Backbone as JSON, one array per atom type, in Angstrom:
{
  "sequence": "MSTIRELLTELTGTSEYAEKLADDTDLAGSGIDSGDLVRLILLVEQRTGVEITAQDMEQLATIGDYERFLADRAGAAPRQGSA",
  "N": [[50.61, 40.42, -1.24], [50.61, 40.34, 2.16], [49.87, 37.66, 4.5], [48.63, 38.49, 6.78], [47.64, 40.79, 5.69], [45.87, 39.99, 3.89], [44.02, 38.63, 5.18], [43.11, 40.68, 7.09], [41.68, 42.32, 5.07], [39.84, 40.57, 4.29], [38.45, 40.59, 6.51], [37.64, 43.05, 6.88], [36.13, 43.82, 4.48], [37.3, 45.43, 2.66], [40.24, 46.25, 1.02], [41.36, 48.65, 1.47], [41.74, 49.53, 4.16], [43.83, 47.65, 5.21], [45.64, 48.23, 3.2], [46.56, 50.66, 3.81], [48.01, 50.61, 6.23], [51.19, 50.54, 7.91], [53.86, 48.23, 8.4], [54.62, 48.46, 11.23], [52.36, 49.57, 12.38], [50.33, 50.09, 15.24], [47.79, 47.98, 15.59], [45.36, 48.16, 17.37], [45.32, 50.83, 17.69], [44.62, 51.9, 15.41], [42.14, 52.05, 14.4], [40.8, 49.69, 14.44], [38.37, 47.55, 16.0], [38.2, 45.8, 19.3], [36.63, 43.47, 19.27], [36.99, 42.94, 16.4], [39.7, 42.36, 16.48], [39.96, 39.94, 17.86], [38.49, 38.38, 16.11], [40.41, 38.43, 14.07], [42.52, 36.79, 15.13], [41.17, 34.47, 15.4], [40.75, 33.92, 12.68], [43.26, 33.98, 11.82], [44.35, 31.53, 12.99], [42.53, 29.59, 12.28], [43.01, 29.6, 9.17], [45.75, 29.32, 9.13], [46.37, 27.12, 10.77], [48.03, 27.56, 12.97], [48.12, 27.88, 16.43], [47.26, 30.37, 18.67], [47.85, 31.6, 21.52], [46.67, 33.13, 24.6], [48.74, 34.45, 25.92], [50.41, 34.8, 23.84], [49.04, 36.61, 22.24], [49.14, 38.8, 23.93], [51.67, 39.89, 22.74], [51.11, 40.4, 20.31], [50.87, 43.21, 18.18], [50.86, 44.57, 15.99], [50.88, 44.45, 12.24], [53.34, 43.35, 11.25], [54.29, 42.16, 13.86], [52.37, 39.91, 13.78], [53.03, 38.6, 11.3], [55.88, 38.05, 11.84], [55.39, 36.19, 14.11], [54.0, 34.21, 12.71], [55.93, 33.37, 10.86], [58.09, 32.48, 12.46], [56.73, 30.2, 13.43], [56.09, 28.66, 11.26], [57.3, 26.21, 10.48], [56.57, 24.6, 12.66], [54.02, 23.8, 13.01], [51.53, 22.05, 11.26], [49.89, 23.33, 8.02], [46.32, 23.65, 7.98], [44.28, 21.08, 6.42], [46.46, 19.73, 5.36], [47.96, 16.61, 5.24]],
  "CA": [[49.92, 41.03, 0.03], [50.96, 39.52, 3.18], [48.91, 36.72, 5.1], [47.81, 39.43, 7.79], [46.68, 41.82, 5.18], [44.77, 39.33, 3.4], [43.07, 38.44, 6.25], [42.38, 42.08, 7.44], [41.08, 42.73, 3.96], [38.66, 39.75, 4.49], [37.62, 40.87, 8.05], [36.86, 44.36, 6.98], [35.68, 43.66, 3.34], [38.04, 46.09, 1.75], [41.57, 46.16, 1.0], [41.71, 49.98, 1.68], [42.34, 49.29, 5.53], [44.87, 46.78, 5.23], [46.96, 48.81, 2.46], [46.83, 51.88, 4.37], [48.72, 50.38, 7.48], [52.59, 50.32, 7.9], [53.89, 47.14, 9.21], [54.62, 48.62, 12.46], [51.22, 50.34, 13.07], [49.6, 49.21, 16.15], [46.22, 47.73, 14.96], [44.27, 48.61, 18.08], [45.18, 52.28, 17.65], [44.45, 52.14, 13.85], [40.6, 52.11, 14.2], [40.07, 48.38, 14.38], [37.95, 47.5, 17.55], [38.59, 44.6, 19.96], [36.13, 42.56, 18.71], [37.77, 42.58, 14.85], [41.26, 41.67, 16.89], [39.62, 38.68, 18.39], [38.2, 37.81, 14.87], [41.7, 38.18, 13.4], [43.36, 35.67, 15.84], [40.51, 33.23, 14.97], [40.92, 33.68, 11.19], [44.84, 33.38, 11.51], [44.3, 30.23, 13.51], [41.83, 28.85, 11.03], [43.71, 29.55, 7.86], [47.23, 28.81, 9.08], [46.62, 26.03, 11.68], [49.1, 28.01, 14.15], [47.5, 28.04, 17.72], [47.51, 31.57, 19.22], [47.43, 31.56, 23.12], [46.41, 34.41, 25.45], [50.13, 34.98, 26.06], [50.77, 35.06, 22.41], [48.05, 37.74, 21.87], [49.68, 40.05, 24.15], [52.72, 40.31, 21.95], [51.01, 40.8, 18.96], [49.93, 44.57, 18.16], [51.22, 45.06, 14.6], [51.08, 43.49, 11.05], [54.82, 42.82, 11.31], [54.31, 41.16, 14.95], [51.74, 39.02, 13.38], [53.88, 38.1, 10.31], [57.0, 37.46, 12.58], [54.87, 35.25, 14.6], [53.61, 33.2, 11.74], [57.03, 32.92, 10.23], [58.69, 31.78, 13.43], [56.02, 28.89, 13.58], [55.86, 28.12, 10.01], [57.72, 24.7, 10.36], [56.26, 24.04, 13.74], [52.51, 23.58, 12.87], [50.96, 21.65, 9.82], [48.89, 23.95, 7.68], [45.03, 23.09, 7.94], [44.02, 20.65, 5.05], [47.52, 19.03, 5.01], [47.72, 15.49, 5.88]],
  "C": [[50.24, 39.9, 1.09], [49.76, 38.67, 3.78], [47.93, 37.76, 5.97], [47.06, 40.39, 6.93], [45.68, 41.26, 4.34], [43.68, 39.2, 4.34], [42.34, 39.66, 6.97], [41.5, 42.53, 6.3], [39.63, 41.66, 3.83], [37.95, 40.09, 5.61], [36.97, 42.06, 7.61], [36.14, 44.53, 5.69], [36.01, 44.59, 2.38], [39.39, 46.05, 2.08], [42.32, 47.65, 1.35], [42.41, 50.16, 3.3], [43.6, 48.81, 5.61], [46.2, 47.39, 4.62], [47.46, 49.99, 3.07], [47.96, 51.76, 5.38], [50.09, 50.11, 7.1], [52.72, 49.12, 8.73], [54.17, 47.2, 10.63], [53.54, 49.4, 13.19], [50.37, 49.59, 14.04], [48.04, 49.08, 15.66], [45.23, 48.13, 15.98], [44.12, 49.92, 18.27], [45.07, 52.81, 16.15], [42.94, 52.13, 13.75], [39.73, 50.8, 14.29], [39.59, 47.96, 15.86], [38.31, 45.93, 17.82], [37.83, 43.26, 19.47], [36.53, 41.84, 17.06], [39.18, 41.89, 15.43], [40.98, 40.19, 17.17], [39.44, 37.75, 17.03], [39.33, 37.45, 14.09], [42.44, 37.13, 13.94], [42.42, 34.81, 15.39], [40.91, 32.92, 13.5], [42.32, 33.33, 10.94], [44.83, 31.89, 12.0], [43.58, 29.21, 12.63], [42.48, 28.75, 9.72], [45.13, 28.85, 7.91], [47.42, 27.53, 9.88], [47.55, 26.43, 12.88], [47.94, 28.63, 15.27], [47.91, 29.48, 18.25], [47.08, 31.92, 20.78], [47.22, 33.03, 23.5], [47.74, 35.11, 25.48], [50.66, 35.4, 24.74], [50.32, 36.59, 22.17], [48.75, 39.11, 22.41], [50.97, 40.77, 23.64], [52.52, 40.68, 20.53], [49.85, 42.09, 18.5], [50.13, 45.01, 16.79], [51.11, 44.06, 13.4], [52.33, 42.72, 11.22], [54.97, 41.86, 12.58], [53.72, 39.92, 14.27], [52.44, 37.95, 12.44], [55.11, 37.34, 10.85], [56.57, 36.04, 13.35], [54.54, 34.02, 13.89], [55.01, 32.5, 11.22], [57.95, 31.92, 11.23], [57.96, 30.41, 13.74], [55.59, 28.2, 12.29], [56.05, 26.6, 9.92], [57.28, 23.89, 11.64], [54.84, 23.48, 13.86], [52.25, 23.53, 11.53], [49.94, 22.79, 9.39], [47.48, 23.09, 7.61], [44.88, 22.29, 6.54], [45.16, 19.71, 4.71], [47.51, 17.81, 5.73], [49.15, 14.86, 6.07]]
}
């Protein structure tokens, strides 16, 4: 399971929501509310150590967008807990 799907599972308390979404499904249009989208951003930042700016958020609409964003920054930011 991808990082974003794992975080969506944690956020919603069930894997059903995350598993039914295609990588290119718009999250806002899939039934997740704006508060959950903000919580997803916070979880991504907390778990990966990657900062997501307001400008970045405008470009993140799908699971695929989030995964590409994280992959692009994987070498740029250390993971939390690493020294």
